[in-house]
C-alpha positions in Angstrom: -12.9 -27.7 -53.6 -13.7 -27.4 -49.9 -16.9 -25.9 -48.6 -16.8 -24.2 -45.2 -19.9 -23.9 -43.2 -20.4 -21.0 -40.9 -23.4 -20.3 -38.7 -24.4 -16.7 -39.4 -27.6 -16.9 -37.4 -26.8 -15.9 -33.8 -30.0 -17.5 -32.5 -28.5 -20.9 -33.4 -25.0 -20.2 -31.8 -24.4 -21.5 -28.3 -25.2 -18.8 -25.8 -22.4 -20.0 -23.5 -19.7 -18.2 -25.5 -21.5 -14.9 -25.2 -22.0 -15.4 -21.4 -18.3 -16.2 -21.0 -17.3 -13.1 -23.0 -19.6 -10.8 -21.0 -18.3 -12.2 -17.7 -14.7 -11.6 -18.8 -15.5 -8.1 -19.9 -17.4 -7.1 -16.8 -15.1 -8.7 -14.3 -13.3 -6.0 -12.4 -9.9 -7.3 -11.1 -9.6 -4.4 -8.7 -12.6 -5.3 -6.6 -12.2 -9.1 -6.7 -11.5 -10.1 -3.1 -8.5 -12.2 -2.6 -7.1 -14.3 0.2 -3.4 -13.6 -0.2 -1.8 -10.3 0.6 0.3 -8.6 -2.1 3.9 -7.6 -1.5 3.4 -4.0 -2.5 0.6 -1.5 -2.7 0.0 2.1 -3.8 -1.7 4.4 -1.2 -4.4 6.8 -2.4 -3.2 10.4 -2.6 -5.0 13.7 -2.8 -3.3 17.0 -3.7 -4.8 20.3 -2.8 -3.7 23.8 -3.6 -4.2 26.6 -1.0 -3.1 30.2 -0.9 0.0 29.2 1.1 1.0 26.2 -1.0 0.1 22.6 -1.8 -1.1 20.0 0.6 -0.6 16.3 -0.1 -2.8 13.8 1.7 -1.9 10.0 1.7 -4.3 7.4 3.1 -2.1 5.2 5.4 -4.4 3.7 8.0 -2.8 1.6 10.7 0.7 2.9 10.2 2.9 4.5 12.8 5.1 7.5 11.8 8.2 5.4 12.3 7.1 3.2 9.4 6.9 6.1 6.9 10.0 7.7 5.2 9.8 11.0 3.3 12.7 12.2 1.2 13.3 15.0 -1.3 15.8 14.3 -4.1 16.3 16.0 -7.5 13.0 17.8 -7.5 11.0 14.7 -6.4 9.3 14.0 -3.1 9.4 10.3 -2.4 7.2 8.8 0.3 7.8 5.2 1.2 7.2 2.7 4.0 5.8 -0.7 4.9 2.6 -2.0 6.5 3.2 -5.3 8.2 1.1 -8.3 7.3 -0.6 -9.6 10.5 -0.3 -13.2 9.3 3.5 -12.8 8.8 3.8 -11.1 12.2 2.0 -14.0 13.9 4.2 -16.5 12.0 7.4 -14.7 13.2 6.1 -14.5 16.8 5.4 -18.3 16.7 8.9 -19.0 15.4 10.4 -16.8 18.1 8.4 -18.6 20.8 9.5 -22.0 19.4 13.2 -21.0 19.4 12.8 -19.8 23.0 11.3 -23.1 24.1 14.1 -25.0 22.3 16.8 -23.1 24.1 15.1 -23.5 27.5 14.8 -27.3 26.9 18.5 -27.5 26.0 19.5 -26.3 29.5 18.0 -28.6 32.1 17.9 -27.2 35.6 17.2 -29.7 38.4 16.0 -27.0 40.8 13.6 -25.5 38.3 10.1 -27.2 37.9 9.2 -28.2 34.4 7.0 -25.6 32.7 4.9 -26.7 29.8 4.5 -23.8 27.4 1.0 -23.2 26.0 0.7 -24.0 22.3 1.1 -20.9 20.1 -2.1 -20.0 18.5 -2.4 -21.1 14.9 -1.5 -18.5 12.3 -4.5 -16.6 11.1 -5.8 -17.5 7.7 -7.3 -14.8 5.5 -10.8 -15.6 4.3 -11.2 -12.2 2.5 -8.6 -9.6 2.1 -9.4 -6.0 1.1 -6.6 -4.2 3.1 -3.3 -3.7 1.4 -0.1 -4.9 3.1 3.5 -4.7 2.1 5.8 -2.0 1.0 4.8 1.2 -0.8 6.5 4.1 -2.5 5.0 7.2 -4.1 7.0 9.9 -6.0 5.7 13.4 -6.7 7.5 15.9 -8.9 7.5 19.2 -7.1 7.3 22.6 -9.0 10.1 25.1 -8.5 7.6 27.3 -6.5 7.8 25.0 -3.5 10.1 25.9 -0.6 11.8 22.6 0.0 13.3 23.6 3.3 9.8 24.4 4.8 8.1 21.1 3.9 6.3 19.6 6.9 4.4 16.4 7.6 2.1 14.9 10.2 0.4 11.6 10.5 -3.0 11.7 12.3 -6.0 9.4 12.0 -4.4 7.4 9.2 -3.9 10.4 6.9 -0.4 11.6 6.2 -0.6 15.4 5.6 2.4 16.9 3.8 2.5 20.7 3.6 4.4 22.1 0.6 4.5 25.9 1.1 5.2 28.2 -1.8 8.6 29.9 -1.8 7.9 33.6 -1.4 11.4 34.6 -2.5 11.2 33.1 -5.9 9.5 35.0 -8.6 7.5 32.9 -11.1 5.4 35.5 -12.8 5.8 39.3 -13.0 4.3 42.0 -15.1 6.8 44.4 -16.5 5.7 47.9 -17.3 6.8 49.5 -20.6 8.3 52.9 -20.2 
């Protein structure tokens, strides 16, 4: 017969296990700062209803309107785009400059003085990253009461405002009198 001993008195248990468990439970992975950008992100969206229709607001700071695409297909409004990572953009610029220098060195010209190109600045290294970079895509199912042909959008101050007016020709609710 085997006897198992178990410590039922919490005062005698090691406190490190409890500390580790609490740290794991209280850790919020959403607010933990990182040093590497993610390839995708989901922009925050607000939906408002007015007397004229719906308004959809997406937070897209730093994006130009050319980087955002809005499509309507099968009852869904799809908003997608990409925010370029500044470290990746600097890396591409450095690679382009290196290629340009290599082609210039391949063609020696005796009449042309030798030009020493300044060294490209080192790629930036993220120390803390709270901004989202990469591609994004959001889909919204639209009700039948929205006039799809009158949807409008504007991007100002980092907020994409999509207006979704009600279709005045469609009848969604009507009271019928009994004769």
